Each structure stands twice: as C-alpha cells, then as structure tokens.
VEXDREN-2710 file (C-alpha; in Angstrom, 1 decimal):
% VEXDREN-2710
k/r/px/py/pz
1/MET/0.3/-0.4/-0.2
2/GLU/1.2/3.7/-0.5
3/ASN/0.0/6.9/1.6
4/ASN/-1.1/9.7/0.1
5/ASN/-0.3/12.6/2.3
6/ASP/-0.1/14.9/-0.3
7/ASN/-3.8/14.7/-1.3
8/LYS/-4.7/18.6/-0.8
9/VAL/-5.1/18.6/-4.9
10/LEU/-6.2/14.9/-6.0
11/ASN/-9.4/13.6/-4.8
12/VAL/-8.1/10.1/-3.2
13/PRO/-7.7/8.2/0.3
14/HIS/-5.0/8.5/2.3
15/LEU/-4.2/5.0/2.1
16/ARG/-3.9/3.2/-1.7
17/PHE/-2.9/0.6/-3.8
18/PRO/-0.1/1.2/-5.2
19/GLU/-1.4/-0.4/-9.0
20/PHE/-4.5/2.4/-9.2
21/THR/-3.8/5.6/-10.0
22/GLY/-6.6/8.8/-11.2
23/GLU/-9.3/10.6/-8.8
24/TRP/-12.2/9.4/-7.4
25/LYS/-15.4/10.2/-8.5
26/LYS/-18.2/12.2/-6.0
27/SER/-21.8/11.0/-5.8
28/THR/-24.5/10.2/-3.9
29/ILE/-25.9/6.9/-2.9
30/GLY/-29.0/7.6/-4.2
31/SER/-27.2/7.8/-8.1
32/LEU/-25.6/4.8/-7.7
33/SER/-28.5/2.7/-6.0
34/THR/-31.7/1.2/-7.7
35/LYS/-33.3/0.8/-4.2
36/VAL/-33.7/2.5/-0.9
37/GLY/-36.2/1.3/1.3
38/SER/-37.7/-0.7/4.2
39/GLY/-40.0/-3.4/5.3
40/VAL/-42.8/-3.5/7.6
41/THR/-43.5/-5.7/10.8
42/PRO/-45.9/-7.9/10.3
43/ARG/-49.6/-7.3/12.0
44/GLY/-49.5/-9.1/15.3
45/GLY/-45.7/-8.6/15.8
46/GLU/-43.8/-11.5/17.4
47/THR/-47.1/-13.3/17.6
48/VAL/-46.9/-14.2/13.7
49/TYR/-43.1/-15.2/13.8
50/LYS/-42.5/-18.9/12.7
51/SER/-39.6/-21.1/13.7
52/GLU/-38.7/-22.0/10.1
53/GLY/-39.8/-20.2/7.0
54/HIS/-38.5/-17.0/5.4
55/SER/-35.7/-15.1/7.1
56/PHE/-37.5/-11.9/8.7
57/VAL/-34.2/-9.5/9.5
58/ARG/-35.2/-6.9/12.4
59/SER/-32.2/-4.1/13.7
60/GLN/-30.4/-6.5/16.5
61/ASN/-29.7/-9.1/13.6
62/VAL/-27.2/-6.0/11.8
63/GLY/-24.1/-5.8/13.5
64/TRP/-20.7/-3.8/12.8
65/GLY/-20.3/-4.9/9.3
66/HIS/-21.4/-8.8/10.3
67/LEU/-25.1/-10.4/10.8
68/GLN/-26.0/-11.4/13.5
69/LEU/-28.4/-14.4/13.1
70/ASP/-28.1/-16.2/16.3
71/ASP/-32.4/-15.2/16.9
72/ILE/-33.6/-14.4/13.2
73/ALA/-37.3/-14.2/13.1
74/PHE/-38.9/-16.1/10.5
75/ILE/-42.4/-15.7/8.7
76/ASP/-44.4/-17.8/6.5
77/LYS/-44.6/-17.6/2.6
78/GLU/-48.4/-16.1/3.2
79/THR/-46.7/-13.2/5.3
80/HIS/-43.6/-12.7/2.8
81/LEU/-45.9/-12.4/-0.3
82/ARG/-47.2/-9.5/1.2
83/GLN/-43.9/-7.8/1.4
84/LYS/-42.4/-9.0/-1.6
85/ASN/-41.2/-5.6/-2.9
86/THR/-39.0/-5.8/0.6
87/GLU/-37.5/-9.1/-0.4
88/LEU/-33.6/-9.8/0.2
89/GLN/-31.5/-10.5/-2.6
90/LEU/-27.7/-11.8/-1.9
91/ASP/-25.3/-8.7/-1.4
92/ASP/-28.1/-5.7/-0.7
93/VAL/-27.1/-3.7/2.0
94/LEU/-28.8/-3.3/4.9
95/LEU/-28.8/-0.3/7.3
96/ASN/-30.3/0.3/10.8
97/ILE/-32.5/3.4/10.6
98/THR/-34.1/3.8/14.0
99/GLY/-33.3/3.5/17.5
100/ALA/-29.8/3.1/19.2
101/SER/-28.5/1.2/16.4
102/ILE/-28.3/3.7/13.7
103/GLY/-25.9/3.4/11.3
104/ARG/-25.0/-0.3/11.7
105/SER/-24.5/-1.6/8.2
106/ALA/-23.8/-5.7/6.9
107/LEU/-24.2/-7.2/3.5
108/VAL/-27.3/-9.8/2.7
109/ASN/-25.6/-13.4/2.7
110/LYS/-27.5/-17.2/1.8
111/GLN/-28.6/-17.5/4.9
112/ILE/-31.2/-14.5/4.9
113/ALA/-31.6/-14.4/0.7
114/GLY/-34.8/-14.3/0.1
115/GLY/-36.4/-13.0/3.2
116/ASN/-37.4/-9.8/4.0
117/VAL/-36.9/-6.6/6.3
118/ASN/-39.2/-4.6/9.0
119/GLN/-39.6/-1.1/9.2
120/HIS/-36.2/-0.5/11.5
121/VAL/-33.8/-1.5/8.4
122/CYS/-32.9/-0.4/5.5
123/ILE/-32.2/-2.0/1.9
124/ILE/-29.8/-0.3/0.1
125/ARG/-29.2/-2.0/-3.5
126/THR/-26.6/-0.9/-5.9
127/LYS/-25.9/-0.4/-9.2
128/ASP/-23.0/-1.8/-11.3
129/ASN/-20.6/1.3/-10.5
130/LEU/-21.4/0.7/-6.5
131/VAL/-19.8/-2.8/-5.3
132/PRO/-22.3/-3.6/-2.4
133/ALA/-19.0/-4.7/0.0
134/PHE/-17.8/-0.9/-0.6
135/LEU/-20.5/0.7/0.4
136/CYS/-21.2/-1.4/3.2
137/ASN/-17.8/-0.3/4.6
138/PHE/-18.0/3.2/3.7
139/LEU/-21.2/3.7/5.7
140/LEU/-19.0/2.0/8.7
141/SER/-16.0/4.2/7.8
142/ASN/-15.6/8.0/9.6
143/HIS/-17.1/9.6/6.5
144/GLY/-20.3/7.5/6.2
145/GLN/-20.6/7.9/10.4
146/LYS/-19.9/11.4/10.1
147/GLN/-23.0/12.2/7.5
148/ILE/-25.7/9.4/9.0
149/ASP/-24.8/11.8/12.6
150/SER/-25.3/15.1/10.7
151/PHE/-28.5/14.0/10.1
152/GLN/-29.4/13.5/14.2
153/ALA/-30.4/17.1/15.1
154/GLY/-29.1/17.9/18.5
155/GLY/-27.6/14.4/19.0
156/ASN/-31.3/13.0/19.2
157/ARG/-30.6/9.6/17.1
158/GLN/-34.6/9.3/16.1
159/GLY/-34.3/8.1/12.9
160/LEU/-33.0/8.4/9.0
161/ASN/-36.0/8.8/6.4
162/PHE/-34.7/7.4/2.8
163/GLU/-34.3/11.2/1.1
164/GLN/-31.7/11.5/3.7
165/ILE/-30.1/8.5/3.0
166/ARG/-29.9/8.9/-0.9
167/SER/-28.5/12.2/-0.2
168/ILE/-25.5/10.9/1.5
169/LYS/-22.4/11.5/-0.1
170/ILE/-20.0/8.9/-1.5
171/THR/-16.5/9.3/-3.2
172/ILE/-15.9/5.9/-5.4
173/PRO/-13.3/4.7/-7.2
174/SER/-13.1/2.0/-10.5
175/THR/-15.1/-1.1/-9.4
176/LYS/-12.0/-3.1/-9.8
177/GLU/-10.3/-0.8/-6.7
178/GLN/-13.7/-0.7/-5.0
179/THR/-13.5/-5.1/-4.6
180/LYS/-10.0/-4.9/-3.6
181/ILE/-10.6/-2.4/-0.8
182/ALA/-13.8/-4.7/0.0
183/THR/-11.8/-8.0/-0.4
184/LEU/-8.8/-6.6/2.3
185/LEU/-11.5/-5.8/4.4
186/HIS/-13.3/-8.8/4.1
187/LEU/-10.4/-10.8/4.9
188/ILE/-9.8/-9.1/8.0
189/ASP/-13.5/-9.6/9.1
190/GLU/-13.2/-13.7/8.5
191/ARG/-10.2/-13.7/11.0
192/ILE/-12.0/-11.4/13.2
193/ALA/-14.6/-13.8/13.6
194/THR/-12.3/-16.6/13.6
195/GLN/-10.5/-15.2/16.8
196/ASN/-14.0/-14.3/18.3
197/LYS/-14.7/-18.6/17.9
198/ILE/-11.1/-19.0/19.3
199/ILE/-11.9/-17.0/22.7
200/GLU/-15.5/-18.8/22.7
201/ASP/-14.2/-22.1/22.4
202/LEU/-11.4/-20.9/25.4
203/LYS/-13.7/-19.6/27.2
204/LYS/-16.2/-22.9/27.1
205/LEU/-13.3/-25.1/27.6
206/LYS/-12.9/-23.1/30.9
207/SER/-16.5/-23.4/32.3
208/ALA/-16.6/-27.4/31.6
209/ILE/-12.8/-27.9/33.3
210/ILE/-14.4/-25.7/36.2
211/GLU/-18.0/-27.1/36.4
212/LYS/-16.3/-31.1/36.2
213/GLU/-13.9/-29.9/39.1
214/TYR/-16.2/-28.3/41.2
215/THR/-19.4/-30.4/40.9
216/HIS/-18.7/-33.2/43.2
217/LYS/-21.3/-36.1/43.4
218/THR/-21.2/-36.8/47.3
219/LYS/-22.4/-33.8/50.0
220/SER/-20.1/-32.3/51.8
221/ASN/-20.1/-31.9/55.8
222/SER/-17.5/-28.7/55.7
223/HIS/-18.5/-25.2/54.6
224/ILE/-17.0/-22.0/53.3
225/GLY/-16.7/-20.4/56.5
226/ASP/-14.1/-23.4/57.3
227/PHE/-11.4/-22.2/55.1
228/ILE/-12.0/-18.8/55.4
229/GLU/-11.8/-15.7/57.9
230/GLN/-12.9/-12.3/58.2
231/THR/-10.4/-9.2/57.6
232/SER/-11.2/-5.5/59.0
233/LYS/-8.2/-4.2/59.1
234/ARG/-8.7/-0.1/58.7
235/ASN/-6.9/3.0/56.6
236/LYS/-6.2/4.4/60.4
237/ASN/-3.2/6.9/59.4
238/ARG/-5.0/7.0/55.8
239/ALA/-1.1/5.5/54.2
240/ILE/-3.0/3.9/51.2
241/GLN/-4.1/6.0/48.6
242/ASN/-4.9/3.4/45.8
243/VAL/-9.2/3.1/46.3
244/LEU/-10.3/0.2/44.3
245/SER/-13.7/-1.0/43.5
246/VAL/-15.1/-4.9/42.4
247/SER/-16.9/-4.8/39.0
248/ASN/-18.8/-8.0/38.2
249/ARG/-16.9/-8.3/34.6
250/GLN/-13.4/-7.4/35.8
251/GLY/-13.0/-7.9/39.1
252/PHE/-10.9/-5.6/41.5
253/ILE/-10.6/-1.8/39.6
254/GLN/-9.1/1.5/40.8
255/GLN/-12.5/3.5/41.7
256/SER/-11.8/5.9/38.9
257/GLU/-12.0/3.1/36.3
258/GLN/-15.6/2.5/37.3
259/PHE/-16.7/6.0/37.9
260/GLU/-15.1/7.9/34.3
261/ASN/-12.1/9.1/36.0
262/ARG/-13.8/10.7/39.0
263/SER/-13.9/9.4/42.3
264/VAL/-16.7/9.2/44.9
265/ALA/-14.7/8.0/47.9
266/SER/-14.6/10.4/51.1
267/ASP/-11.9/12.7/51.5
268/ASP/-11.5/11.0/54.7
269/THR/-10.6/7.1/53.8
270/SER/-9.8/6.2/57.6
271/SER/-12.8/4.0/57.9
272/TYR/-12.1/2.2/54.4
273/LYS/-10.5/-1.2/54.7
274/ILE/-7.5/-2.9/53.6
275/VAL/-7.2/-5.2/51.4
276/LYS/-4.3/-7.3/50.3
277/LYS/-2.9/-9.8/47.7
278/ASN/-5.2/-12.7/47.3
279/ASN/-7.5/-11.3/49.6
280/PHE/-11.4/-11.1/48.6
281/ALA/-13.8/-8.6/48.7
282/PHE/-17.5/-8.3/47.8
283/ASN/-20.3/-5.4/48.1
284/PRO/-23.2/-7.7/50.0
285/ALA/-25.9/-5.5/48.3
286/ARG/-24.5/-6.5/44.6
287/ILE/-24.1/-10.0/45.3
288/ASN/-24.4/-12.5/41.9
289/VAL/-21.7/-14.7/40.3
290/GLY/-18.6/-12.5/39.2
291/SER/-19.0/-10.3/42.3
292/ILE/-16.7/-11.5/44.6
293/ALA/-13.4/-10.8/43.6
294/ARG/-9.9/-12.0/44.4
295/LEU/-6.8/-8.9/44.5
296/THR/-4.4/-10.0/42.2
297/THR/-3.3/-7.0/39.8
298/PHE/-2.4/-4.9/43.3
299/ASP/-0.3/-5.5/46.2
300/ARG/-2.8/-3.6/48.2
301/GLY/-5.4/-1.0/48.3
302/ILE/-8.5/-0.1/50.2
303/VAL/-12.4/-0.6/49.7
304/SER/-15.7/1.7/51.1
305/PRO/-16.6/0.2/54.5
306/MET/-19.4/-1.4/52.9
307/TYR/-17.4/-4.1/51.5
308/ILE/-17.1/-7.6/53.1
309/CYS/-13.4/-8.7/53.2
310/PHE/-11.8/-12.0/53.9
311/ARG/-9.0/-14.1/53.2
312/THR/-8.3/-18.2/53.2
313/LYS/-6.6/-20.4/55.4
314/ASP/-3.9/-22.1/55.0
315/THR/-6.0/-25.1/54.0
316/LEU/-7.4/-23.6/50.9
317/PHE/-5.6/-22.2/47.9
318/PRO/-7.3/-18.6/46.9
319/GLU/-7.1/-19.5/43.3
320/TYR/-9.3/-22.7/43.8
321/LEU/-11.7/-20.5/45.4
322/ASP/-11.8/-18.0/43.5
323/TYR/-12.8/-20.3/40.7
324/TYR/-15.4/-21.8/42.8
325/PHE/-17.3/-18.5/42.6
326/GLU/-17.2/-18.9/39.0
327/THR/-19.8/-22.3/39.3
328/LYS/-23.2/-22.7/38.9
329/GLN/-23.7/-24.6/41.9
330/PHE/-22.0/-21.3/43.7
331/PHE/-24.4/-19.0/42.1
332/THR/-27.2/-21.8/43.0
333/GLU/-26.5/-21.4/46.8
334/ILE/-26.3/-17.9/47.1
335/GLN/-29.7/-17.4/45.6
336/LYS/-31.2/-19.5/49.0
337/ARG/-28.9/-17.5/51.3
338/LEU/-30.2/-13.6/50.0
339/GLU/-31.8/-11.6/52.6
340/GLY/-34.0/-9.0/52.4
341/SER/-37.2/-8.4/50.6
342/VAL/-36.5/-5.1/48.5
343/ARG/-32.8/-5.2/48.1
344/GLN/-31.5/-8.3/48.5
345/CYS/-28.3/-9.0/50.5
346/LEU/-25.5/-11.8/51.2
347/SER/-24.1/-11.6/54.4
348/PHE/-20.9/-12.9/55.5
349/GLU/-22.8/-15.8/57.4
350/GLY/-24.6/-16.6/54.7
351/LEU/-21.1/-16.9/52.2
352/CYS/-19.7/-19.2/55.3
353/ASN/-22.7/-21.4/55.1
354/ILE/-22.3/-22.4/51.0
355/PRO/-20.9/-26.2/51.2
356/LEU/-17.4/-26.6/49.7
357/CYS/-15.5/-29.9/49.3
358/ILE/-11.9/-29.5/48.8
359/PRO/-9.3/-31.9/47.7
360/THR/-5.7/-31.5/48.8
361/ILE/-3.6/-28.5/49.0
362/GLU/-1.6/-30.1/46.2
363/VAL/-4.7/-30.9/43.9
364/GLN/-5.8/-27.2/44.3
365/GLN/-2.8/-25.4/43.1
366/GLN/-2.4/-27.9/40.4
367/VAL/-6.4/-27.0/39.1
368/GLY/-5.4/-23.1/40.1
369/LYS/-2.3/-23.6/37.4
370/GLN/-3.9/-24.9/35.6
371/LEU/-7.0/-22.3/34.8
372/SER/-4.9/-19.7/35.5
373/THR/-2.6/-20.6/32.6
374/LEU/-6.3/-20.7/30.3
375/VAL/-7.1/-17.3/31.5
376/GLN/-4.2/-15.9/30.3
377/GLU/-4.3/-17.3/27.5
378/ILE/-8.2/-16.1/26.9
379/LYS/-7.1/-12.7/27.6
380/LEU/-4.0/-12.8/25.0
381/GLU/-6.4/-13.8/22.5
382/ILE/-8.7/-10.9/23.5
383/ASP/-5.5/-8.3/23.0
384/PHE/-5.2/-9.9/19.7
385/LEU/-8.8/-9.5/19.1
386/GLU/-8.6/-5.9/20.1
387/LEU/-5.4/-5.4/17.6
388/LEU/-7.4/-6.7/14.5
389/GLN/-10.5/-4.4/15.6
390/ARG/-8.0/-1.4/15.6
391/GLN/-6.4/-2.7/12.4
392/LYS/-10.2/-2.4/10.7
393/LYS/-10.8/0.8/12.4
394/PHE/-7.6/2.2/11.0
395/LEU/-8.3/1.2/7.5
396/LEU/-12.0/2.0/7.7
397/HIS/-10.4/5.8/8.5
398/GLN/-7.5/5.9/5.8
399/MET/-8.9/3.8/2.8
400/PHE/-12.0/6.3/2.3
401/ILE/-13.4/9.6/1.7
END
C-alpha cells in the first residue's frame, strides 16, 4: 500500500493500493442505487413469527459489518408474499435507520437472501458501478458515520428517512479498486470472526473444566466458613490512597476507572478497609456470580467500608476458591441465602454457610494453575482481537474519502 499524504489536490484517500491511479468520483448513494427502502413489521408482531420459513431481519440482526443471526425470526410464505417488494437479494446492503443502533450496516448473505426486513432496517440495492461491500464499509467508516450523525439534529438519534439516505455523499474509484478494498476488509472481518470463535471456545473449555472440578457427587460436611476468615483492618493513618471497587466483569479495578475518572471516595478514607494481594472482597448488596473478587493486580488497596473482605486459611488455595465462585453451583447456593425483601444481600454468615468440598492443597494448586494459564491465554487472544479491530478501524478511516 502507498500513503497519499499530499492529497490537497487529488481527490483520493490517504491509503491506497499502489497499482491504482486517478481521482475518485463524487456521487450520492441515491444516484448509485436502484432501491432504497425498508419493510414493515407484520400485523401481530412477534406472535406471527415462525420457527422456520422466510428470514425476517430486524435491527438486532444487523451488526457492525456482520450479521447477528442467533435470534433471527421467520415468517410464513403468505406473510412473505404480502411484503414481496422488500424481499432480500444476495449482497443487498442493510442499514439500521432507527434507535440506538442507527448506522450499523451489513451485507445480505445466502442464509437470509429471500427473506424480508422490518421498518427499522433499510435495504440499499446498488447499481453496477457501486460494489455492495464497498458501500457497506463506507457506511461504517468515519466519513459515512459522520453524515449519518449529521442527520440526527441535536444528537437525538430518532431515525433516518430514505431521502436522507439517498443524499449521503460517497466518493468512489473504479469497481476494480472498490473490490480490492472490500476484499481486504472482508479478510480482516473473517479473521476477526475466527478470533471471536477461538475466544469463545477457550471460554467454553474453562467453564467445562470448572464445572467438572467443582461438581461433586457426594455431599460435603464442610463449608466455606471452615476455610476463610474475615479481615477488617482499617486505613487509619490514610497511608493507602489506592481506592478500589469490584466490577462484576473485571474484578478489582481502581475506582476512578469505574466512575469515569472521578472518585466517589470520601475525603477521609480512614474507615476504609485494607485489601492485600490474594484477599477477597464483595459488596453484599450487589452479590452475583463474578461479584466476589480476588485482588491480583495490586499488592494492596482500600475499599469502601460497605465491602466485606476476607482471606483463605492455609488449607485453601486462594485461586481454587476464586474459580469456585464462577460455578453454577455457587450461584444456586447464594440464591438460597439472599436476605431482604426489596434489596437482597448476602451476609458474610450466608457465604460461610455454603457447602464446599476441597481436595488436597496440591490438587488445588494444580487446578488453580491450569485455570490461571487458560485465563491468561484467553486474555492474550482478547488482546489480539482488539488489535485486529483497531486495524479494521484504521483502514476504514484511511481508505475512504
């Protein structure tokens, strides 16, 4: 690829394949399309959806450059024939035109070709001089999204009408260059899809190992309380300034991250509880699977006095208990022990009363190490996914005008 940093005269993008020359031509979606329109929701709404038949595409099925078909709806032939003018053709461009998902775009594939769309999804069918995949990626680029945003007066994303869509300005090269750009971006999309599958499979493997290890056929006479002890040391001299919170998804995080770079800590943190590495903490009023966290990213920190903090005794390896808190069994047990009619909480006593059967400390360490290695692998794969997504975003910004 070649950079075009001197694009003040030539109407070309910053980044371009070297074999192509000449300026791109300015146009509008309306002048390059044979159809711009959407469908309707059948009378009766979800009650008329079928388990099979013609695909019925809704806004939740249109992602950022890909289709999300896990919950695709279907309509029968009679309903389809009443909406024949919205029948989808292969490589039609779909654009969400209402609600929070305005601007998401994807191409029609073989799975939904012959189906229909509702009123929240617009079909754009292009002429021969506009490659559908090029248009789809243009709509997702900064240049397309800025124009879509500009139609939403005052930032109120109510909806796009067909005239606005037709008026969107687009600058295009030859169909050969359009195809090459679209092919490159498609390859990246495929790699992103593969990476998502890798992460999904690793997470399933982790869950399977956890459930196998912690699901015991025999009942245990021991409980969590036999292996943990509460900690309540306070930050009396306010020597520790690292204020932490527990996030359901991320575990311990700095409070400023949770509250968007602002602290909600008291000016006087002397009553805050000290948490050391491998200690646990949870907010009893926000208890769920994932809401009890073990401190691993910091050597120590402080949490709000409302938190319950504890550590494991020598007979229980901290990582082994940590992964138990991700099991279905634990979720079932805490549901039995929630207290309060309006805002349900889990007391420390309730946590301690949950049955727990543990193997030898050597087996605990082996299981903990295996799962920790898997967690680290998942993190590396997620980091690589984010790298691919940034690469796609960069190309969308640099290869369109």
